[in-house]
N, C-alpha and C positions, 0 to 999 in steps of 0.2 A: 194170599192174605196172611196177615200176621196180627195176633193180638197180645197185649202184653201190659203190665202196669209199669209205670215210670214215676219217678220222685223228682219235682222240679225244684228250683232254688229256694222255694219257700217250705220244703219239706212235704208239701201236700201230693197225696197219691192221685195219679190219674190213670184211667184205663184208655189205651190208645189202640185204634184199629188201623192199620196200614196197609197199603197195596204195593206188594214188593216189586211189582213190575215198574212202579213209578221211579224207582231207584232215586229217591230224594227230590225229584222234581216236582212241580205242581201237580196235585192230585194224589200224592203218596199217601198223605194223612187223610183216611176217610172219615174218621170219627174221633173226638177226644172227650172222654166223659169224667168229670170231677169224682174221685173215690173209685171204689172197687166193688161196691154193693152189686150183687148180681141182678136184682130186680131193676135198679136203675139203668144199669148198662144195657141191659135187655131192651128196656123200653125206648132207649135212644137208638139202638142200632135197628130195631124194628121199624123205625120210621123210614128207612131205606126200603124201597119197594121189594117185596118178596121175589118177584120175577128176576130183579137184579141179583139178589142174594143167593138164588139159585144156580146163577152162573159161575159161582165161585167154585172151583174144583178142590182146592186144598187150603186149608188154614193152619198155620204153625202157632202154637201156643206153649206156655210153660206148664208144670206140673200140678199147679194150684187147682183145687177143685172147682172154684167158681169161674175160672177160665173155661174148663172142659164144659160145664154146664152152659155158660153163655154161646160157646160156640155150637154146641149141640141144638140149643133152642134157637139161635138166630140163623145157623146155616146147616139145616137138616139134611141135605143132600151132599154136604162136603167131607171129604177125607180130613181127619184131625191128624196133626203131626206134632209130636213133642220136640220142641227145639233141642238140638244136641248141645247148645251153648248151657242150657239149664242142667241137662246131665252132667256135664264136665264142672260146672259151678259147684255141685253137689260134691263132686270128687275132690276139688279143690278145698272145700270146707272140711271134708273128712281128713284130708291130708294135714289140714291145718291143726286139727284136733290131736292127731298123731304127733305133731311136732310139739305141741304145747305139753302133751302129757310126758314127753321125753325131756323136757328142758331142766336141767340142772347146771347151774353157773358155778364153775371154779375159775379162779384167777390164775390161769396158766396160758402161755403162749404156745400155738400150735406151730407146726413145721412152716406153714404159709404165712405166718406172722399174725393170723387171727386169734384172739381169745374166743372161748367158747361162746360168750355172749354175742360177739360180732360173728362168729361162724353161722349161729342160728338166725342172727338178724338178716344177714347177707344171703343166706340160702334162699329166702323168699323170691330173690329175682330170678331163679332158674327152676326151682322146684315145679312150678305151675307152666313151664314152658315145654315144648316137645324137644325131648332128649337130644334129637338131631340139631337143634339150634343152640346147644350149649357151647360156650367159648371154651378154650383150653383151660383158662383160669377157672372157670365154673366147673369144669370136669374134675380138676384137681380138688376143688373146695368141695364137691359132692363126693369124692372118695373119702375124704377125711370125715365129713358128716355122717356117712353111712358106716364108717368103721367104728365111730363113737356111739352112733344111735342105730342099730339094726332095725328096730321098729319103723323109723322113719324111712330107711330104704325099702323095707316091705311095703310100706304105705306108698311110697313113691312109684314102686314098681307096679301096683295095682292101679294107680292113677295113669300112669304112661300106657299101660295095657288098655284101659277103658278108652282113652284117647284114640289110640290106634285102631280100635274097633269101629268108632264112630267116624273117623277120619279117612279110613283106608279102605273100608268093607263097603261093597256096593251091593251085592246079592243078599237080600233079607235073610234067606235060609241059612247062609253061611255065616251071617251076622248073628243070628240067634243061637247057632251052635257055639260061636265064640263067646257070647254072653253067657251061655250055660256053663262053660269051663271057668269063665271068670267069676261067676256067682260061687262055684265050688272052691276056688281059690280064697275068695273073701271069708267064707265059711271057716276054712282051715286055718285062716290068719288069726281069727279070734278078735279082730277089730270092731268094737260096737258101731263106731261111726260109719265104717264101710258096710256093716250089716244094714244100716239104716237105707243108705242109697241102694244097696242090692234090692231091698224089699220095695223102694219106690220105683225102680226100674221094672221089677217084675209086674208091679200093679199097673204100670204104663206100657207094657210090652207091646200090645197092639196098636199103640199111637207112635212109636218110634220110627 
C-alpha cells in the first residue's frame, strides 16, 4: 500500500491510498479523500474492514507527520516505510537553495558559449539526475559550473551520494552506516539546507 497527498488541476489537495500491486489497473486506487486533515482521512479509511486492513504488510508514505499518524492508526500491524522519492526530493530542494545562494550574474561568455545566467539556468537539467546519466555536454557544463561555484559542487556531491545510498544499497545495516558517514559530511559542509534534510532523515530513520 501507499498513501500520499496529490494536487489536482483545481489545486485542491487530496489524500490517496493506493494498492501498488494494482500497477495502475482497476483496484489500484483504494480510497481518495478530499483534503489532508488527519481525522477525516482516518474516518474514511476505517470504513474498510479492520480484518482487511490487517492483511496489509507494508505501507509507503512521505515524511509528513499526519501521514505517519494516519498509517499508524489505520494499519496498526503494518510496517511503515518512508518513500525514497521524498528523501531525494528534499535533497533536490536543498541543492536548489545552494544554487540560489551562489547566483551572481555577470555578463560574460564562458568557453562553452554560455553566459553565467545561462549556465545556472541550464544546469537544472542535469544537477538532479544521476551523474552516470549525464551527457558529454552536461559533463563539460558541470565542470564549468563547479569551477565557478564550489559550493554548488559540494552540494551536488552530497545529493549524488545520498541518491547512491538509496538506489544501490540493499542491506539496511550497510545503508545506516553509509548514512552516518553522509551525515558527518553534511555537518562538515556547513550547508543549513542540508542540515535540515539530515535531521529529517535521522527522525525517520526507522521508517527508511
